[in-house]
C-alpha positions in Angstrom: -27.0 6.1 -11.2 -27.9 7.9 -14.4 -25.0 9.1 -16.6 -23.4 12.3 -15.1 -21.1 14.9 -16.5 -18.3 14.9 -13.8 -15.7 17.8 -13.6 -12.7 16.1 -12.1 -9.3 17.4 -10.9 -6.3 15.2 -10.4 -7.3 12.9 -13.3 -3.7 12.2 -14.1 -2.8 11.4 -10.5 -2.9 8.2 -8.6 -6.5 8.5 -7.1 -8.0 10.7 -9.8 -6.9 8.4 -12.7 -8.7 5.4 -11.0 -11.8 7.5 -10.6 -11.7 8.7 -14.2 -11.3 5.1 -15.5 -14.2 4.0 -13.2 -16.6 6.8 -14.1 -15.9 6.4 -17.9 -16.6 2.6 -17.6 -19.8 3.4 -15.9 -21.0 5.7 -18.8 -20.3 9.0 -17.2 -18.6 11.9 -19.1 -15.4 13.1 -17.4 -14.1 16.7 -17.7 -10.6 16.3 -16.7 -9.2 19.7 -15.2 -5.4 19.7 -15.1 -2.2 20.8 -16.7 -2.1 17.9 -19.1 -4.5 15.6 -20.7 -5.7 12.5 -18.8 -6.1 9.1 -20.2 -9.8 9.1 -19.7 -11.9 12.2 -20.2 -11.9 15.6 -22.1 -9.1 17.8 -21.1 -10.0 21.2 -19.6 -6.7 23.1 -19.0 -6.2 24.3 -15.4 -3.1 24.7 -13.3 -4.2 24.5 -9.8 -0.8 25.8 -8.5 -0.7 28.9 -10.6 -3.6 30.8 -9.0 -5.6 30.7 -12.2 -9.4 30.7 -12.2 -10.8 27.4 -13.0 -12.5 26.8 -16.3 -16.3 27.2 -16.8 -18.1 24.3 -15.1 -21.8 25.0 -16.2 -21.8 21.6 -18.1 -20.9 19.6 -14.9 -23.5 17.8 -12.9 -20.9 17.0 -10.3 -17.4 18.3 -9.3 -14.9 15.9 -7.7 -11.8 17.5 -6.4 -9.0 14.8 -6.2 -5.9 17.1 -7.0 -3.5 17.8 -4.1 0.0 18.7 -3.4 1.3 15.8 -1.4 4.5 15.2 0.5 5.6 14.7 4.1 7.1 18.1 4.8 7.4 19.7 8.2 5.0 22.5 9.2 6.5 25.9 8.4 8.9 24.4 5.8 9.3 26.2 2.3 7.3 23.3 0.7 4.3 24.4 2.7 3.8 27.3 0.5 3.3 25.1 -2.5 0.9 22.8 -0.6 -1.1 25.7 0.7 -1.4 27.1 -2.8 -2.8 23.9 -4.2 -4.5 22.3 -1.3 -6.2 25.4 0.1 -6.2 28.2 -2.4 -7.1 26.0 -5.4 -9.9 24.3 -3.4 -11.3 27.7 -2.5 -11.4 28.8 -6.2 -12.8 25.6 -7.3 -15.5 25.7 -4.7 -16.4 29.2 -6.0 -16.3 27.9 -9.7 -18.7 25.1 -8.8 -21.4 27.6 -7.8 -23.4 25.3 -5.7 -23.2 22.2 -7.8 -22.8 18.9 -6.0 -19.1 18.9 -4.9 -17.0 15.9 -3.5 -13.7 16.8 -1.9 -11.2 14.0 -1.5 -9.7 15.0 1.9 -7.4 12.7 4.0 -7.4 11.1 7.5 -4.2 13.2 7.9 -6.6 16.1 8.9 -7.2 14.3 12.2 -5.4 15.7 15.3 -2.9 12.9 16.3 -3.0 13.8 20.0 -6.3 12.2 21.0 -6.8 8.5 21.0 -7.2 7.1 17.4 -8.2 3.5 18.2 -11.6 4.3 16.5 -11.7 7.7 14.8 -15.1 9.1 13.9 -15.8 12.1 11.8 -16.2 14.2 14.9 -12.5 13.8 15.8 -10.8 17.1 16.1 -9.1 18.5 12.9 -8.1 21.9 14.0 -4.5 21.3 15.3 -1.6 19.1 16.2 -0.6 18.2 12.7 2.9 16.8 12.2 3.4 17.8 8.7 2.3 20.6 6.2 0.2 18.3 4.2 -2.1 17.5 7.2 -2.3 21.2 8.1 -3.1 22.3 4.5 -5.6 19.6 4.0 -7.3 20.4 7.2 -7.8 23.9 6.1 -9.2 22.8 2.7 -11.5 20.2 4.5 -13.0 23.0 6.6 -13.6 25.2 3.5 -15.3 22.3 1.7 -17.5 21.5 4.6 -18.5 25.1 5.1 -19.5 25.2 1.4 -21.7 22.2 1.7 -19.5 19.7 0.0 -19.3 16.0 0.7 -15.9 15.4 2.3 -14.2 11.9 2.0 -11.4 11.1 4.4 -9.5 8.0 3.3 -6.4 6.7 5.1 -3.2 5.4 3.5 -4.5 4.9 -0.1 -2.8 2.0 -1.9 -3.3 0.1 -5.1 -2.1 -0.3 -8.7 0.1 2.6 -9.6 0.8 3.7 -6.0 3.6 6.2 -6.0 3.8 6.7 -2.3 3.2 3.9 0.3 4.8 0.8 -1.2 7.9 2.6 -2.6 8.6 4.3 0.7 8.2 0.9 2.4 10.6 -0.8 0.1 13.1 2.1 0.5 12.9 1.8 4.3 14.4 -1.7 4.2 18.2 -1.5 5.0 20.4 -4.5 5.1 17.5 -6.9 5.4 15.9 -5.1 8.3 12.7 -2.9 8.5 12.8 -0.9 11.7 9.3 -0.1 13.1 8.4 2.1 16.1 6.9 0.1 18.9 4.9 -3.2 18.7 2.2 -4.3 16.4 -0.9 -2.0 16.1 -4.2 -2.1 14.0 -4.3 0.3 11.1 -6.9 1.3 8.5 -5.9 1.4 4.9 -8.0 2.3 1.8 -7.8 0.6 -1.6 -7.8 3.1 -4.3 -10.7 1.2 -6.1 -12.8 1.6 -2.8 -12.0 5.3 -2.8 -13.1 5.7 -6.4 -16.3 3.9 -5.7 -17.1 6.1 -2.8 -16.5 9.3 -4.9 -19.2 8.1 -7.3 -21.7 7.1 -4.5 -21.0 10.3 -2.6 -22.7 12.3 -5.4 -26.0 11.3 -3.7 -24.9 11.8 -0.1 -25.9 14.6 2.2 -23.1 17.2 2.8 -20.6 16.3 5.6 -17.5 14.4 6.3 -17.3 10.6 5.7 -14.5 8.2 6.5 -13.5 5.8 3.8 -11.5 2.6 4.4 -11.3 -1.1 3.7 -13.8 -3.3 5.4 -11.6 -4.1 8.3 -8.3 -2.8 9.8 -5.1 -4.5 9.3 -2.5 -5.8 11.8 0.5 -3.6 10.9 3.2 -6.3 10.9 1.2 -8.9 9.0 0.3 -6.3 6.3 4.0 -5.2 6.0 5.1 -8.7 5.7 2.6 -9.6 3.0 3.6 -6.5 0.9 7.4 -7.3 1.3 6.7 -10.9 0.4 4.7 -9.8 -2.7 7.7 -7.7 -3.8 10.1 -10.5 -3.0 11.9 -8.5 -0.4 13.3 -10.4 2.5 13.3 -8.2 5.8 13.2 -8.9 9.3 10.9 -6.5 11.2 12.7 -4.9 14.1 10.5 -3.3 16.8 12.3 -0.2 18.0 11.1 1.7 21.1 9.2 4.8 19.8 11.5 7.3 21.7 14.6 5.7 20.2 13.0 5.6 16.8 12.1 9.3 17.1 16.0 10.1 17.1 16.2 9.0 13.5 13.5 11.6 12.4 15.0 13.9 10.0 18.3 12.0 9.8 17.2 9.3 7.4 15.3 9.7 4.3 11.6 9.0 4.8 11.9 8.9 8.6 9.7 11.8 9.8 7.7 12.5 13.0 4.5 12.0 10.9 5.6 8.7 9.5 6.7 7.4 12.9 3.4 8.5 14.4 1.3 6.8 11.7 3.1 3.4 12.4 3.5 3.6 16.2 -0.2 4.1 17.2 -3.5 2.4 16.4 -5.2 4.5 13.7 -8.6 2.9 12.8 -11.3 4.8 10.9 -15.0 4.4 12.0 -16.6 4.0 8.6 -20.2 3.4 9.9 -21.4 6.7 8.5 -20.3 6.1 4.9 -21.6 2.5 5.1 -25.0 3.7 6.2 -25.1 5.5 2.8 -24.3 2.3 0.8 -20.6 2.2 0.8 -19.4 -1.3 0.7 -15.7 -1.8 0.3 -15.2 -4.3 -2.4 -11.3 -4.6 -2.4 -8.7 -5.2 0.2 -4.9 -5.6 0.5 -5.1 -9.3 -0.3 -6.9 -8.7 -3.5 -4.3 -6.0 -4.5 -1.4 -8.3 -3.7 -2.9 -11.3 -5.5 -3.8 -9.3 -8.7 -0.7 -7.1 -8.8 2.1 -9.3 -7.5 0.9 -12.8 -8.2 0.7 -13.9 -4.5 -1.9 -15.8 -2.6 -5.2 -13.9 -1.9 -4.9 -14.7 1.8 -5.6 -11.5 3.8 -3.6 -10.1 6.7 -5.9 -10.0 9.9 
């Protein structure tokens, strides 16, 4: 790929910072749109939540939109207004500012309707309803805007890696008195290493418009993956399988226990990545690599 000038939102966030570092290392120029300067790239001030018009993007060969308002809030909650402002309205303004330039939108597997079977989720899986939190609902709306504008839309699931501010901290916080309650029995789940997502963002510059699932090369057995993460952080915990209906009684009563969180752990959720792989996406990292590099544990991989 020849050097590009990439306008990138979210360059100070988890996913965007990894992409900014990778793009810079590959010789690309990064224009980092955000409220504060990023470690990599030239800062272009823009507050996505403020309603401000994005800066001029004429110098950009590619626009990559990683910025998002995250959080597992109930649909209709006050927090949804903030998520709507950032995830939907800001996306709409950025698409207009891009003026037809190649555009990669980092969406989420949270856009998928949780009601149909998700044992193998293709890009044609419904996205128009059933969302269990405001994040999924607002990202679904933004996802549709990006597709309508001719963007490449990437849908990762449960992004993890160095600097992860969400998944691992929530997992560790869920351990109480040496027990980690889990809804139902073991299930296969797709995860996405942040390095794999960053690689996909650069590759997607040459992909045809449309939606593409992005995940590690194989799904993980939930329980084995959780045990590996706990061991890497030297946390002893017994996995307690709780009937899903009983587990649902705790939703909203304990921090981090929500209908969305329980749903994501109780059911198989495996992304079909054949479409992105057909375009050259080859996941190079997995959970075992992350644990070995970041926590000093064996590189054996959960199956």
